[in-house]
C-alpha positions in Angstrom: -20.7 -29.8 -205.6 -20.0 -26.8 -208.2 -22.7 -24.9 -206.7 -21.5 -25.6 -203.5 -17.9 -24.4 -204.1 -19.2 -21.2 -205.6 -20.4 -19.8 -202.2 -16.7 -20.5 -200.7 -13.4 -19.0 -201.3 -10.8 -21.6 -202.7 -8.5 -23.3 -200.0 -4.9 -24.2 -200.2 -3.6 -27.8 -199.8 -3.0 -28.6 -196.4 -5.2 -25.6 -195.0 -7.9 -26.5 -192.2 -11.0 -27.8 -193.7 -12.6 -26.0 -190.7 -12.2 -22.6 -192.5 -15.2 -23.5 -194.7 -17.4 -23.1 -191.6 -16.3 -19.4 -191.6 -18.8 -18.3 -194.2 -22.4 -18.0 -193.2 -24.6 -20.5 -195.1 -28.0 -22.2 -195.2 -29.3 -25.4 -193.6 -28.9 -27.1 -196.9 -25.5 -25.9 -197.3 -24.5 -27.0 -193.6 -25.5 -30.6 -194.7 -23.3 -30.6 -197.6 -20.6 -29.0 -195.7 -20.8 -31.9 -193.1 -21.1 -34.5 -196.1 -17.8 -32.5 -197.9 -16.0 -32.7 -194.2 -17.2 -36.3 -193.4 -19.2 -34.8 -190.1 -22.2 -36.4 -188.9 -25.0 -33.4 -189.0 -26.9 -35.3 -186.4 -24.3 -35.0 -183.6 -24.3 -31.1 -183.4 -26.2 -28.1 -185.0 -24.4 -25.8 -187.1 -23.7 -23.2 -184.4 -21.8 -25.6 -182.4 -19.9 -26.5 -185.3 -19.3 -23.2 -186.1 -17.6 -22.4 -182.8 -15.7 -25.3 -182.5 -14.2 -24.4 -185.9 -13.5 -21.0 -185.0 -11.5 -22.1 -181.9 -9.5 -24.4 -183.9 -9.1 -21.9 -186.3 -7.8 -19.5 -183.5 -5.8 -22.2 -181.7 -4.1 -22.9 -185.2 -3.4 -19.3 -186.3 -3.1 -17.7 -182.8 -2.6 -13.9 -182.3 -0.9 -11.7 -184.5 2.0 -11.3 -182.1 2.9 -15.3 -182.4 4.0 -17.0 -185.3 1.6 -19.2 -187.2 1.4 -22.9 -186.0 2.4 -25.1 -189.4 1.2 -28.2 -188.1 -1.9 -30.2 -189.3 -4.5 -31.6 -186.9 -3.0 -34.9 -187.6 0.4 -33.9 -186.7 -0.7 -31.9 -183.7 -2.4 -35.5 -182.6 0.8 -37.3 -183.1 3.0 -34.8 -181.2 0.3 -34.7 -178.4 0.5 -38.5 -178.6 4.2 -38.7 -178.4 4.1 -36.0 -175.3 1.9 -38.1 -173.5 3.9 -41.2 -173.8 6.9 -39.5 -172.9 5.2 -37.7 -169.7 3.8 -41.0 -168.4 7.5 -42.4 -168.6 9.6 -39.6 -167.4 7.0 -37.9 -164.9 7.1 -34.6 -166.8 10.6 -34.0 -166.1 11.3 -33.1 -169.9 8.5 -30.8 -169.8 9.7 -29.0 -167.0 13.3 -29.0 -168.3 12.0 -27.4 -171.5 10.0 -25.1 -169.6 12.8 -23.8 -167.8 15.2 -23.5 -170.6 12.7 -22.2 -172.9 12.3 -19.2 -170.5 15.9 -18.1 -171.3 15.7 -18.9 -175.0 17.3 -22.1 -174.7 16.1 -24.8 -177.4 16.4 -28.1 -175.3 15.7 -30.5 -178.3 18.1 -28.8 -180.5 20.9 -29.1 -177.9 20.5 -32.5 -177.2 20.7 -33.4 -181.0 23.9 -31.4 -181.2 25.4 -33.2 -178.1 24.4 -36.3 -179.7 26.1 -35.5 -183.2 29.5 -34.6 -181.3 31.8 -37.2 -181.6 35.4 -37.0 -179.6 36.8 -39.7 -182.0 38.3 -37.4 -184.3 39.8 -35.2 -181.8 42.1 -37.9 -180.1 42.4 -40.2 -183.0 46.1 -40.8 -184.1 47.9 -38.5 -186.3 48.2 -39.3 -189.7 51.4 -38.8 -191.5 51.9 -36.1 -194.3 54.3 -35.1 -196.6 56.8 -32.5 -195.7 55.6 -30.0 -198.5 52.0 -30.3 -197.2 52.3 -27.2 -195.1 48.6 -27.0 -194.4 48.4 -30.4 -192.9 51.7 -30.3 -191.5 50.6 -27.2 -189.5 47.1 -29.0 -188.5 49.2 -32.0 -187.2 51.7 -30.1 -185.5 48.7 -28.2 -183.6 47.0 -31.3 -182.8 50.0 -32.9 -181.5 50.6 -29.8 -179.4 46.8 -30.2 -178.0 47.1 -33.8 -177.3 50.5 -33.6 -175.7 48.9 -30.5 -173.3 46.0 -33.2 -172.7 48.5 -36.2 -171.8 50.7 -34.0 -169.7 47.6 -32.8 -167.8 46.5 -36.0 -167.5 49.6 -37.7 -166.2 49.8 -34.6 -163.8 46.4 -35.3 -162.5 47.0 -38.9 -162.0 50.0 -38.3 -160.2 48.4 -35.8 -158.1 45.4 -38.0 -157.2 47.8 -40.9 -156.0 49.9 -38.5 -153.9 46.9 -36.9 -152.1 45.3 -40.4 -152.0 48.4 -41.8 -150.2 48.9 -38.6 -147.7 45.4 -39.2 -146.7 46.1 -42.8 -146.1 49.1 -41.9 -144.4 47.4 -39.4 -142.6 44.9 -41.7 -141.3 47.4 -44.4 -140.4 49.4 -42.1 -138.6 46.1 -40.9 -136.6 45.3 -44.9 -135.6 48.9 -45.1 -134.7 48.6 -42.5 -132.4 45.4 -44.0 -130.9 47.3 -47.3 -130.3 49.9 -45.6 -128.7 47.7 -43.6 -126.6 45.7 -46.6 -125.6 49.0 -48.6 -125.0 51.2 -45.8 -123.4 48.5 -42.9 -123.0 44.8 -43.0 -122.8 40.3 -44.7 -124.7 40.9 -54.1 -124.4 37.8 -55.1 -122.9 37.6 -52.2 -120.9 36.1 -49.1 -122.5 39.3 -47.0 -123.9 39.4 -43.2 -123.6 40.6 -42.4 -127.3 37.2 -40.7 -127.4 38.0 -38.4 -124.7 39.3 -35.3 -126.5 42.4 -34.1 -125.1 44.5 -30.9 -126.0 47.5 -32.8 -124.6 49.4 -35.4 -126.2 53.2 -35.9 -125.6 54.5 -39.1 -126.9 56.9 -40.9 -124.4 60.7 -40.1 -124.9 62.7 -42.7 -127.0 66.0 -41.5 -126.0 67.9 -42.8 -123.2 69.1 -40.5 -120.3 70.2 -40.5 -116.8 68.2 -39.4 -114.1 67.6 -35.7 -113.3 67.7 -33.8 -110.2 63.9 -34.1 -109.7 64.1 -38.0 -110.7 66.9 -38.5 -108.3 65.2 -37.1 -105.2 62.3 -39.2 -106.0 64.3 -42.3 -106.6 66.4 -41.9 -103.5 63.0 -41.9 -101.6 61.7 -44.8 -103.4 64.9 -47.0 -102.5 64.7 -45.9 -99.1 61.0 -47.0 -98.7 61.7 -50.5 -100.5 64.7 -51.0 -98.1 62.6 -50.6 -95.1 60.1 -52.8 -96.6 62.7 -55.7 -97.0 64.1 -55.2 -93.6 60.6 -55.8 -92.5 60.2 -52.3 -91.0 57.0 -50.8 -91.1 56.6 -48.8 -94.3 56.3 -45.2 -94.3 53.6 -43.1 -95.7 54.9 -42.3 -99.2 52.5 -39.3 -99.1 54.2 -37.7 -96.2 57.3 -38.6 -97.3 56.9 -36.9 -100.7 55.0 -33.9 -99.5 58.3 -33.0 -97.4 60.6 -32.9 -100.1 58.4 -30.8 -102.3 60.3 -28.1 -101.0 63.3 -29.1 -102.7 61.8 -28.7 -106.2 61.8 -25.0 -105.6 58.2 -24.8 -107.5 55.1 -23.5 -105.8 52.8 -25.4 -107.8 54.3 -28.8 -107.4 54.3 -27.9 -103.6 50.4 -27.0 -104.0 49.8 -30.1 -106.0 51.4 -32.2 -103.0 49.5 -30.5 -100.6 46.2 -30.9 -102.3 47.2 -35.0 -102.3 48.2 -34.8 -98.7 44.6 -33.3 -97.9 42.7 -35.6 -100.0 44.3 -38.6 -98.6 43.2 -37.7 -95.1 40.5 -40.3 -95.0 39.5 -43.4 -93.1 41.6 -46.4 -94.3 41.0 -48.2 -97.4 40.8 -51.9 -96.9 43.1 -53.6 -99.2 41.2 -56.7 -100.2 37.8 -54.5 -101.5 37.4 -52.7 -104.7 38.7 -49.2 -104.4 36.1 -47.7 -106.7 33.1 -49.0 -104.3 35.0 -48.1 -101.4 35.4 -44.5 -102.5 31.8 -44.2 -103.4 30.4 -45.4 -100.0 29.0 -42.7 -97.9 31.4 -42.3 -95.3 34.3 -41.8 -97.9 32.3 -39.4 -100.4 31.6 -37.2 -97.3 35.3 -37.2 -96.0 36.2 -36.3 -99.8 33.9 -33.3 -99.8 35.1 -32.4 -96.5 38.8 -32.4 -97.5 38.3 -30.7 -100.4 36.2 -27.9 -98.8 38.9 -27.8 -96.2 41.7 -27.4 -98.7 40.0 -24.6 -100.5 39.3 -22.9 -97.2 42.7 -23.0 -95.8 44.2 -21.4 -99.0 41.9 -18.4 -98.1 43.2 -18.0 -94.6 44.8 -14.7 -94.3 43.4 -13.1 -97.3 40.8 -11.0 -95.6 41.2 -8.8 -92.5 40.8 -9.5 -89.3 37.5 -9.7 -87.5 38.6 -8.2 -83.8 38.1 -5.0 -82.0 34.8 -4.4 -83.8 36.0 -4.3 -87.3 32.8 -5.4 -88.6 31.4 -2.0 -88.0 33.3 -0.5 -91.1 32.8 -3.4 -93.3 29.6 -4.9 -95.1 28.1 -7.5 -93.2 27.4 -10.3 -95.9 30.8 -10.2 -97.6 32.3 -10.5 -94.2 30.0 -13.7 -93.1 30.5 -14.8 -96.6 34.7 -14.6 -96.6 34.4 -16.1 -93.0 32.6 -19.4 -94.3 34.6 -19.3 -97.3 37.8 -19.8 -95.2 36.3 -22.4 -93.2 36.1 -19.9 -89.9 32.6 -20.7 -88.8 33.1 -18.9 -85.3 34.0 -15.7 -87.0 30.8 -16.0 -89.2 28.7 -16.2 -85.9 30.7 -13.3 -84.5 30.1 -11.2 -87.3 26.4 -11.9 -87.0 26.4 -11.5 -83.4 28.0 -8.1 -83.9 25.5 -7.2 -86.2 22.8 -7.3 -83.7 20.0 -8.1 -86.5 17.5 -10.7 -84.5 16.1 -11.8 -87.8 18.9 -13.9 -88.9 18.8 -16.3 -85.8 18.3 -19.3 -88.0 21.4 -18.4 -89.6 23.5 -18.5 -86.4 21.6 -21.6 -85.2 22.9 -23.6 -87.9 26.3 -22.5 -87.9 26.6 -23.1 -84.2 25.2 -26.6 -84.9 27.8 -27.2 -87.7 30.5 -25.7 -85.3 29.6 -28.1 -82.2 28.6 -31.2 -84.1 28.8 -31.5 -88.1 26.9 -34.9 -87.9 23.9 -33.3 -85.7 20.4 -34.5 -86.9 19.1 -31.1 -86.1 20.9 -29.6 -89.1 18.4 -30.9 -91.6 15.5 -29.4 -89.7 17.6 -26.1 -89.6 18.3 -26.4 -93.5 14.4 -26.6 -94.1 13.8 -23.3 -92.2 16.6 -21.7 -94.2 15.4 -23.1 -97.4 11.8 -21.6 -96.7 13.4 -18.2 -95.7 15.3 -18.1 -99.1 12.2 -18.7 -101.2 9.9 -16.5 -99.2 12.5 -13.5 -99.0 16.3 -14.0 -100.0 16.0 -15.2 -103.3 15.1 -11.9 -104.7 17.4 -9.8 -102.6 19.9 -7.8 -104.3 23.0 -8.6 -102.0 24.6 -11.6 -103.8 26.6 -12.4 -100.7 23.4 -12.9 -98.9 22.2 -15.2 -101.5 25.2 -17.5 -101.7 25.2 -17.7 -97.8 21.4 -19.0 -97.8 22.2 -21.0 -100.8 25.2 -22.6 -99.2 23.9 -23.4 -95.8 20.2 -24.4 -96.7 21.2 -26.2 -100.0 18.9 -24.0 -102.2 18.8 -23.1 -105.8 21.7 -25.3 -106.7 21.8 -24.5 -110.4 22.8 -21.1 -109.5 26.4 -20.6 -109.8 26.7 -17.1 -108.1 29.0 -15.8 -110.5 29.0 -12.3 -109.0 30.8 -13.7 -106.1 32.5 -17.4 -107.2 34.6 -15.7 -110.1 37.1 -18.0 -109.5 37.5 -22.0 -110.1 38.4 -22.1 -106.3 35.3 -20.3 -105.5 33.2 -22.3 -107.7 34.6 -25.7 -106.7 34.0 -24.9 -103.0 30.4 -23.5 -103.9 29.4 -26.7 -105.2 31.3 -29.1 -102.8 29.1 -27.1 -100.2 25.9 -28.2 -102.2 27.2 -31.8 -102.0 24.7 -34.1 -100.1 24.6 -38.0 -99.5 21.6 -39.9 -98.9 19.6 -36.6 -99.1 15.7 -36.8 -99.3 15.3 -33.5 -101.1 15.2 -32.9 -104.5 17.6 -29.8 -104.7 21.1 -30.8 -104.3 24.3 -31.5 -105.9 25.2 -35.3 -106.1 28.8 -35.8 -105.9 29.3 -38.0 -109.0 27.3 -35.2 -111.1 29.9 -32.8 -109.7 32.8 -35.4 -111.0 30.9 -35.8 -114.5 30.6 -31.9 -115.0 34.3 -31.3 -114.4 35.8 -34.4 -116.3 33.4 -34.9 -119.0 31.2 -31.6 -119.7 33.9 -29.2 -118.8 37.0 -31.3 -119.7 40.7 -29.9 -120.4 39.5 -27.5 -123.3 37.3 -25.5 -120.6 39.9 -25.5 -118.1 42.7 -24.6 -121.0 44.8 -27.5 -119.5 47.3 -27.0 -122.1 48.4 -23.5 -120.3 47.1 -24.0 -117.0 48.0 -27.9 -115.8 47.9 -27.0 -112.4 44.6 -25.7 -112.3 43.0 -28.8 -114.3 45.1 -31.2 -111.9 43.8 -29.1 -108.9 39.8 -29.5 -109.7 40.0 -33.3 -110.8 42.0 -34.0 -107.3 39.9 -31.9 -105.3 36.9 -33.9 -106.6 38.6 -37.4 -105.9 39.3 -38.0 -109.6 42.9 -39.2 -108.7 43.3 -41.5 -111.7 42.1 -38.9 -114.4 44.4 -36.7 -112.5 47.2 -38.4 -112.6 47.0 -39.8 -116.2 46.7 -35.9 -117.1 49.9 -35.1 -115.5 51.7 -38.1 -117.2 51.0 -36.6 -120.4 53.0 -33.3 -119.5 56.8 -33.3 -119.4 57.2 -31.1 -116.8 54.8 -32.6 -114.4 55.1 -36.4 -115.5 57.6 -37.4 -113.1 55.2 -36.0 -110.0 52.2 -37.4 -111.5 53.9 -41.0 -111.4 54.9 -40.8 -107.9 51.4 -39.4 -106.8 50.1 -42.5 -108.1 52.8 -44.7 -106.5 52.2 -43.0 -103.0 48.3 -43.6 -103.0 48.6 -46.9 -104.6 50.7 -48.1 -101.3 47.6 -46.8 -99.2 45.2 -48.5 -101.3 43.6 -45.5 -102.7 44.5 -45.6 -106.4 41.8 -47.7 -108.6 43.7 -49.8 -111.2 42.3 -52.5 -113.9 41.8 -56.0 -113.2 44.0 -56.9 -116.0 47.7 -55.7 -116.2 47.4 -55.2 -119.9 44.7 -52.9 -119.8 45.4 -49.2 -121.3 46.9 -46.7 -119.2 43.6 -45.0 -118.4 40.1 -46.9 -119.0 36.5 -47.0 -118.0 35.2 -50.4 -116.6 31.6 -50.8 -117.5 30.7 -52.0 -114.1 31.8 -49.0 -112.3 29.6 -45.9 -111.5 30.3 -43.1 -113.7 32.4 -41.1 -114.2 35.0 -43.3 -112.4 38.2 -44.2 -114.3 40.9 -47.0 -113.6 44.9 -45.9 -114.0 47.0 -48.9 -114.8 50.1 -48.4 -112.5 52.0 -50.9 -113.8 51.9 -49.4 -117.2 52.8 -46.0 -115.9 55.7 -47.1 -114.0 57.2 -48.9 -116.9 56.8 -46.2 -119.4 58.4 -43.9 -116.7 61.2 -46.1 -116.1 61.8 -46.9 -119.9 63.9 -43.5 -120.3 66.7 -44.6 -117.7 66.6 -48.1 -117.2 69.5 -49.0 -119.4 71.6 -46.7 -117.8 70.4 -46.7 -114.2 69.7 -50.3 -113.5 69.6 -50.1 -109.8 66.7 -47.2 -109.8 64.9 -49.4 -112.3 65.1 -52.2 -110.3 63.6 -50.6 -107.3 60.6 -49.0 -109.5 59.9 -52.6 -110.3 59.8 -53.7 -107.0 56.7 -51.8 -106.5 55.1 -54.0 -109.0 55.8 -57.3 -107.0 52.2 -57.7 -106.2 51.1 -57.4 -109.8 50.9 -60.5 -112.2 51.0 -60.6 -116.0 48.1 -62.5 -117.8 50.1 -65.6 -117.7 50.2 -65.2 -113.6 53.9 -64.3 -113.6 55.0 -61.4 -110.9 55.5 -58.3 -113.0 58.6 -57.6 -111.2 60.2 -61.0 -112.1 59.1 -60.3 -115.5 60.5 -56.7 -115.7 63.8 -57.7 -114.2 64.1 -60.5 -116.6 63.1 -58.4 -119.7 65.9 -55.7 -118.3 68.6 -58.4 -117.8 68.1 -59.6 -121.4 68.1 -56.3 -122.7 71.1 -54.9 -120.9 73.2 -58.3 -120.9 74.3 -57.1 -117.4 73.4 -60.6 -115.7 76.3 -60.4 -113.2 75.7 -57.2 -112.1 72.0 -57.9 -111.2 72.1 -61.7 -110.4 75.5 -62.1 -109.6 77.9 -65.0 -110.8 78.7 -68.5 -109.6 82.4 -68.8 -108.8 84.7 -71.9 -109.1 83.9 -73.1 -105.6 80.2 -73.0 -106.5 79.1 -69.7 -104.7 77.4 -67.2 -106.2 78.4 -63.6 -105.8 75.6 -61.2 -104.5 73.9 -59.1 -107.3 71.2 -56.1 -107.0 68.5 -58.6 -106.9 69.5 -59.6 -103.5 68.4 -56.6 -101.9 64.8 -57.6 -102.7 65.2 -61.3 -101.7 62.1 -62.6 -99.8 60.0 -65.6 -99.9 58.6 -65.0 -103.4 61.5 -63.4 -104.8 64.9 -65.4 -105.1 67.5 -64.8 -107.7 67.3 -68.3 -108.4 63.9 -68.4 -109.6 64.5 -65.1 -111.6 67.8 -66.5 -113.6 65.6 -69.6 -114.3 63.0 -67.2 -116.0 66.0 -65.5 -117.7 67.2 -68.6 -118.9 64.4 -69.9 -120.3 63.7 -66.7 -122.3 67.2 -66.9 -123.8 66.5 -70.5 -124.7 63.7 -69.4 -126.5 65.6 -66.8 -128.6 68.5 -69.2 -129.4 71.0 -68.0 -127.0 72.1 -71.0 -125.4 75.8 -70.0 -124.4 74.2 -67.0 -122.7 71.5 -69.5 -120.9 74.0 -71.8 -119.7 75.5 -69.2 -116.8 71.8 -68.4 -115.9 70.9 -71.9 -115.5 74.0 -72.3 -113.2 73.0 -69.2 -111.0 69.5 -71.0 -111.2 71.1 -74.5 -109.6 69.8 -76.3 -112.7 72.8 -78.3 -113.5 70.8 -80.7 -115.8 70.2 -77.9 -118.1 73.5 -76.8 -117.9 75.1 -80.2 -118.6 72.4 -80.5 -121.5 73.3 -77.3 -123.3 76.9 -77.8 -122.8 76.8 -81.0 -124.3 74.6 -79.6 -127.2 77.0 -76.7 -127.6 80.0 -79.0 -127.7 78.6 -81.1 -130.4 78.7 -78.2 -133.0 82.1 -77.2 -132.5 83.6 -80.8 -132.1 84.6 -81.1 -135.7 86.4 -77.8 -135.6 90.2 -77.3 -135.1 91.4 -76.0 -131.9 92.7 -72.4 -132.0 93.5 -70.1 -129.4 90.6 -68.1 -128.1 88.2 -69.7 -130.3 84.7 -70.8 -129.5 85.6 -74.5 -129.5 88.5 -73.8 -126.7 86.1 -71.6 -124.7 83.3 -74.2 -124.5 86.0 -77.1 -123.8 87.3 -75.0 -120.7 83.8 -74.2 -119.4 82.9 -77.8 -119.9 85.9 -79.0 -117.7 85.3 -76.5 -115.2 81.4 -77.5 -114.9 82.5 -80.9 -115.0 85.0 -80.8 -111.8 82.6 -78.7 -109.9 79.4 -80.6 -110.5 81.5 -84.1 -109.9 82.8 -82.7 -106.4 79.2 -81.9 -105.8 76.4 -83.9 -104.0 74.4 -84.1 -107.0 76.4 -86.9 -108.3 74.6 -89.1 -106.4 71.1 -88.4 -108.1 69.8 -90.9 -110.7 71.0 -90.6 -114.0 73.0 -87.6 -113.3 76.2 -89.2 -112.9 76.1 -90.8 -116.5 75.2 -87.3 -117.9 78.0 -85.8 -116.2 80.4 -88.5 -117.3 79.5 -88.1 -120.7 80.0 -84.4 -120.7 83.3 -84.8 -119.1 84.4 -87.1 -121.6 83.2 -85.0 -124.4 85.1 -82.1 -123.2 88.5 -84.0 -122.5 88.1 -85.5 -125.8 88.1 -82.2 -127.4 
């Protein structure tokens, strides 16, 4: 081996043995090298071994610009195996992180080691006591104390802030939930679909302060009282719409007058049957056609007088199609025919023909054929015409291109609504037309309060709702605005009296709701809830007026089948304690004086029945002494005697003193005993014995 070693340079320990192959040698030396390096000579020739050795040397030493790798082949192999194991487990995330951070000069493994070596125990461990003379440790403790106090203070402030913010957020959520509940009960979204999802820009809470009737409320209340009195006397009831329209001038507000005018127009329809569902009736062909016609008529009548006259050849000085449009827009078909004939243009005879047919008989079946002719002419020529007035005339008369809003001409909400109503068709066999329900949906759901800026223009939003037959949504909207609430309530009352207001089947329903069985976008308004919310403000101070509003609910029943009128009167009596004012009082001779309730007496409403209901309610509340007088009004002497016996038994052991409860009950018991004994009820089985016991108890006291 010495001979072999003479031909090669000496290698240091740990240096790669493959460097021995760098020196040229003979085949015999190759064999010795392979034996020395423990390489099988048969597996490869010398050139291949040389190439592999050079490659390994280059890989290990690298270039002159890079540092030399200080690893042996064994270490490289172990590192490779370790790297492969981690890659197989983590999916090469560590390698990607190392590459990313390594490109920025960061050694991730070293950082991990440093982080693992960091301990926070010493930072926050308790401060050890030191001697006063140990200034260095004393200062160190003081610094650490300051740091710890800062940490504690910040930590406590953070906890307090988180706690306060959490509760503030929770309270905000609860407040929103409460508003939703109030909106469902007294405002808007039961088994019906509530309209809480309907986004609204207006929500005003009902006033909780008590007050008297204002001037506007007094005017309305006086007409309600007259209306109810005529019903009680059996006189044919008036049309409240006409009554309220007649007094609209007294409010000295042009917008209020316009709103009542809209209601007057929209209620000039065929009579609604009382027994049928109002939504289904309103969606019938005849009613939809009438609603469309009345909505257009109102919009057309508002334009009357806003354009110059058409007499004496004035058409010669004005453009033809604007004049024809404004004639149609104002509902003056004869004037439109006059303009067309005055123009002397023979090519527009189909327009004159359809106008004459509409003027003579709006239900003429020939109109459908004439519309086809106009529609063909529109597609062939007029669609591309530069005159916007001409295009809108063809569109309205032929029901053409209904998606075009003709914004050059129809610039106001009135014009837009008139255009869309003119394109509404019922039972139409064409594809291009406007469905009445679709128009309602666009105005209520797609546009809504935000589009019409309902907060600042409530009159406009009410107008578009009412003129499209959406009375319930219109009245509910007005009820949320203080200025218009009183008018919205009485509009709902007026429509309900002529059976045009759609209400829910359950009086406990929200104020406004959607019945899933109704055609969209129909709404149902709970008139009972609306009236009770309205009356709440003045019922304790204006009892008679409140009773008259409750009388409007005489045909409504609660979930227990009881009349809402009786229930409301009972609740009002218990709350005000004005039993004598409302129901009267039984005198010593057994005759009851009249109360406010007697102006509503009928076969279904009697003072005795309401007194019985109030007395039962008082007994459930434990107010036995008050219940005695109510049972007396109800002619329920058995309950009177039974309660008197129960009350007397509670005070029998007390001493007799002037003005004491014992003496008062004794006087009342003697009064009842004398009056009942003189009555005919003493002949009833068992009643005489009960009366005798009560009388003995009273005299015994």
